[in-house]
Structures are given as C-alpha cells and as structure tokens.
N, C-alpha and C positions, 0 to 999 in steps of 0.2 A: 504494500499500500504506499503510496506517494506521501511524503511528509508535506505539512502546511507550508514549510519554507521552500518547497520546490513547486509550489503551484504557479501557474502563469499569471503574471501581472502586467503585461504589456501586449496589446492587441492592435495590429494593423488591420482595419477593418474593410479597406477598400479605398478608392473604387478599382474595379478590375480594370486592367490595360491603362494604369495610371503611374506605373514605375514602382509597384509595391514590391516586385521580385527584386529588383536592384536595391531597394531600401532595405528589405530583409537582410540581404547579404552584406550590405555595408554595415549594418548594425551589428552584424557577427564580428566585425573588426574590433569592436570596443570591448576592453577586459571587464567591464561591468555588465555586459549583456550576453544572454544566451538566447539564440533564436533556434527554435526546434526544426526538425527534419522529420516528415515533409513540412514544407512551408505552410501548405493549406489543409490542415486536418478537417476543418469545418465541423468540428464535434458539436458546437453550441446550436447547430441547425440541422444536423444530420438526420436524427430521428423524426423531426417535424416535417421536412420537406421530402424525405425519402433517401435513405442512405445510398441507393444505388444511382442517384441523379449526379453526384459528384465522384469522380474518379479519385481514389485514395483517401476518401473521407473516413473518419473514425466515429463509430457510434458508441463504442464502449468506454466507460468513464475511466476505468483503470488503465486501459491501453493509452487513452489520451494523456492523462496525468503522468504516465511513465516517459512521455516523450520530454518531459522537463527535468527529469531526475539529475541528469548531468549538469544542469545549471542551478543546483540547489544553493551553492556558495556565491552566486551572482546576485547584483542587487535587482537585475530584471531578467525574466524568463518570458520569452515572447513567441508569438505565432501570428501569421498573417493571412487569414482566411478572407478573401475578398468579397465573397458573398454575404458576409455579416452586415455589410452597409445597407443592403436592401431590405434586411429582416430585422430592423431594430426592436420591433415589438417582442421578438423571440429571444434576441441576443442580449439586450441590455438587463433584462430582470435576472438571466442566468449569471452573468459575470457579477452583478451586485450581490447576488445571493451566495453564489459558490466561492467567489474569489475576492469579495470585498469592494467597497466603494472607492478605494484609493487606487485601483488599477488605472493604468494610463492607456488612453485610446488615441491612435494616430489615423487621421483620414487624408488620403491623397485625391485630389480632384483634377481631372483633364477635361478640356473641353469636350462636352458630351457628344458633339458631332464626330469629332475625331475618335472619341472612345467608342462609339456605336459602330463606326466602319472598322476600326482596329479589332474590335471584339468580335465582329462577325467573322474575320478572316482568321482569328486566332482559333475560335471554335472549329471553323472549316478545316483548319490545319491538323487539329489534333483530336477531334471528336467524330466518330463514325456516324453519329446520328444526324449531323449537319450535312444533309445531301442536297441542300438547294445552292445553285451556283450563283444566283442573282441577289445581290444585296437587298434591293427594294422588295423583292418577293419575300425573302426572309423576315424583313423588318415588319411587313404588313400583317403577317400571320404569327408573328412571335409570341404575343400573349395567348392567343387561342391555342396555339400548338403546345405551349408549355402546359396548360391546364388540361389538354386533352391526351398527352402522352406523358404517362407517369414516370418514364425512364429518361426523358430529356433533361439535360442540365439547365439550372437557372441561368447560365451564362448566355443561353439563346434568347433571354428576355431583353433584347436589344433597345427596346423603347424604355421600359421601366427602369433600367440600370442607370441611366443617365438623368433620371428626374431627381436630382440631388437634394433640393431644398428641404423637403419633409424628412428625408432620411437623415441628413446632418443636423436638422433641427432637434430631431429626437434624441440624437446623442449629446448635443449641447445641453439641452433641457434636463436630461436624466443622468448624465456622467459628470463627475466632478472634475476631471481632468482629460480634456480634449484638445488636441493639437491638429490644425488643419493646414495641409500643404497644398499649394497649387502647382501643379505639374509643369506650367511655363517657368516659374521661378526655379523649381528643382532642376530643370533642363539647363537653364541658363547659368546658374551659379550653384552647383552641387554642395560645395564646401559651406556656403553660406547658409543653405537650408539645413544642412547636417548640424551645423552649430546652433541653430534655433532648436533643433530636436534635443541637442545635448543639454541646452539651457532649460527647456521643458522637463527633461528627465532629472535635472538637477546632477549631472554627471560632468566629468571633465571632458573638455573638447579636445578630440584628437583629429589628426590629418587623415582623410580617408584616401585609400588608394582605389581609384575609380578605372584603372586600365582595363579590368575585366568587365565585359558586357554581359548582361543577363536577359534572356527572353526577348532575343532581337527578333523583331517582326518584319513585315514588309515583303513576305514572300509567300508561295503557295505551291502545292503539289501540282504536277502536270497530269498526273494519272491516278485513278482511283485505286488501282491495284497496287501502286507503289505506296500510296499513303496507308493502306491497309497493312502492307508488310511492314512499314516503318512505325506504325503507331498501335498496332494491336499485338498481343502476345501470340506468338506462334513457334512452330518447331525450328524454323530458320534461326530466329533470334536466340532460342534456347541453346541450339548448337553452337552458334558463335560465341555465346558466353562460356561454353565449355572448352571450344578449341582456342579461343583468344581470351584468357583470363585477365588480361591487362585492360582496365576500363579506359585508360588514356588512348590505347591503340583502337579500341572499338569506337571510341568518340571521333577519331580521325577518319576511320571507315564510313562512319555516318555522315560526318560533314562532306566527304567526297560524294557519296551517294546523292545527298541532299543538293549539293552544287550542280549535279547533273541532271537532276529530276525535279527541279522547281523553276519557277518564274518570278519575276518581280511583280508584286501587286500594283495595279494601276491607281491613279488618283481617283478619288471619289467624283462620281458624275456629278456636274453642276445642278441637274434637276434633283438629284438626290440630296445635295448639300441644301438647296433651297427648301426642300421638304422638311429636313431636320432642323434647319434654322426656325422654321415656322413652329414646329412642334416644340422645341425647347425654349424658345424666346421668354415666354412669360416665367418659366421656372427659373431661368437664369437671373431675371430681373429680380425675383424674389431672394434667390441666393445671394445676390450682390448686397442687398439690404441686410440680409442676415449676417453676413461676415463683415459688413462695412468695407467692402471692396468692389469697385466697378469691374464686372467680368463681362460686360456687355460686347466687348470686342470678340468674344466667342461666336457672336452671331454676325456674320459677315453679310 
C-alpha cells in the first residue's frame, strides 16, 4: 500500500496538444519533482468514462498510487492526464478528497483552432478508431460519435476540448492552487515560463535542457496498413523486441520507417479555420475576461 507521503500532489490537467508532454518531461529535470510513467494514467476519470476509451489508462487505485512510490522523498509527485481538464466535475472532488486541497494544478492552453486541428491529426496517427480522413467531417460528428461509440477516446471530442472557459473556471473556483500557461508564451520563451512554474511551486529555479523534443506532430501515415503495423500490438513488433533488445536501436528503426511512410500534414483549410473561429469566438472572449488577458488574437 502506498504511503501518504508518496501520493500525487501535482497535476497537469491539460489541454491536450498544448505542450503538456514536453512540460511533463522538463519537470522531471528538477530534483524536487517526480513525474510518473506513464505520463497520462487518467485514473481519476477512467471508471467514469470507460477505462477502455483511453489507452494505457489505469483504473485500479493501488496500481495508480504505486506509480508515485519512487517519488516519496520528493516535494512533488506529478502526473499529466490531459483529459482531466474536460471533466472538472469528476476530477476536482476526487483530488480534494483523496489527495488534499493543497495539490497544485497546472493548465496549459493553446489556441483552440490550432488545438482542434492538431488533435485530429494526433488521434488519426495513433488511434485505430479514427478512420475519418477529412477534418471537417470528423469535427461535425465528434460529439454524436463519442456518445454513440462506447470505445472511442474522448480525444475525438474535437469541439468540446477547446471550449476552455467553463473548464478553467471550474478549476479556478474549486482548487486553491492553479497556474495557467498560454502555449504561445511557452513556445516563445520556455525558460521564462518554467521559472514562473518554479515560483508557483515554491522551488528553486533551474536551467532547463530543452534540446530533446517530445511528441512532435505535423505528420501523418501514408497507408492504413503501415499505421496498423506501427501502432498496434502485433507479432512482428513482439519478434523485433526479442531480436533487437536495445530500445535505442528499435527507435532508430522506427524513425527510419516513419520517415519513409509518412507525409507532412497540410495547413488547415481556410473555410475550416473560418468555421472554427466562429465556433470558439465567444468562448475565447469569456476566457480573456476570466484570465485578465486578451486572447482574441486567437480568432483571426
């Protein structure tokens, strides 16, 4: 059984495709912080939304708590389940009741138009259930499809995921310690944004090594068969693990195959951008007021 002083107390709750993977890994560089593996256990919502909807989700409490045992002597033990932002009514009471009201919450927000388009291509890259090739078609049916298909990931809720105002407001209203990062700032001056996080956590500022990149997008598989081969568990991948025990070498092979079998994702179509601008405009205006920051440039 996990000890109280090894419970998680730091949560990056989203939004998806807003830089959370890199932030998770950069926080690992700090001596006072332990970030768990896998990055996104999604324990706090797994049973409520369906544990099979999210790959690598953890529904068992002991299994979840064991993720943080190695961080028991750290000031912070964290995880980064990005779907938490969309389900504050489930997540917030659980954090407060299970882990205490002093837990720290970090929210990263990206332009919702860019987030939606990037999110679609991310799901299309890695999830077999996303078999729609056209973004606008997937967008139009995203909510209906989610509630009709009990196995599809909430990451396909392309519309709902970017409606930040109510989601962020719930965390600001119900959690004592919340820090919001705007992805634009994070991308322009990473160290400055990391320093703000260190101040928020009341720990020493350190220089972040940002040379390694994480979850780089902007590409897509050329063929469905290659996607299935590379993203699903199969006999070929199992055999390669046995024949090539060195993960670094397997990664090189994967990158070589990926280079030859993928293409660069095109820019979002102007009519799709116009549609998304209209959809998110009012929510962005409300978010700007909530955060005391003008984000209306997101809507071009």
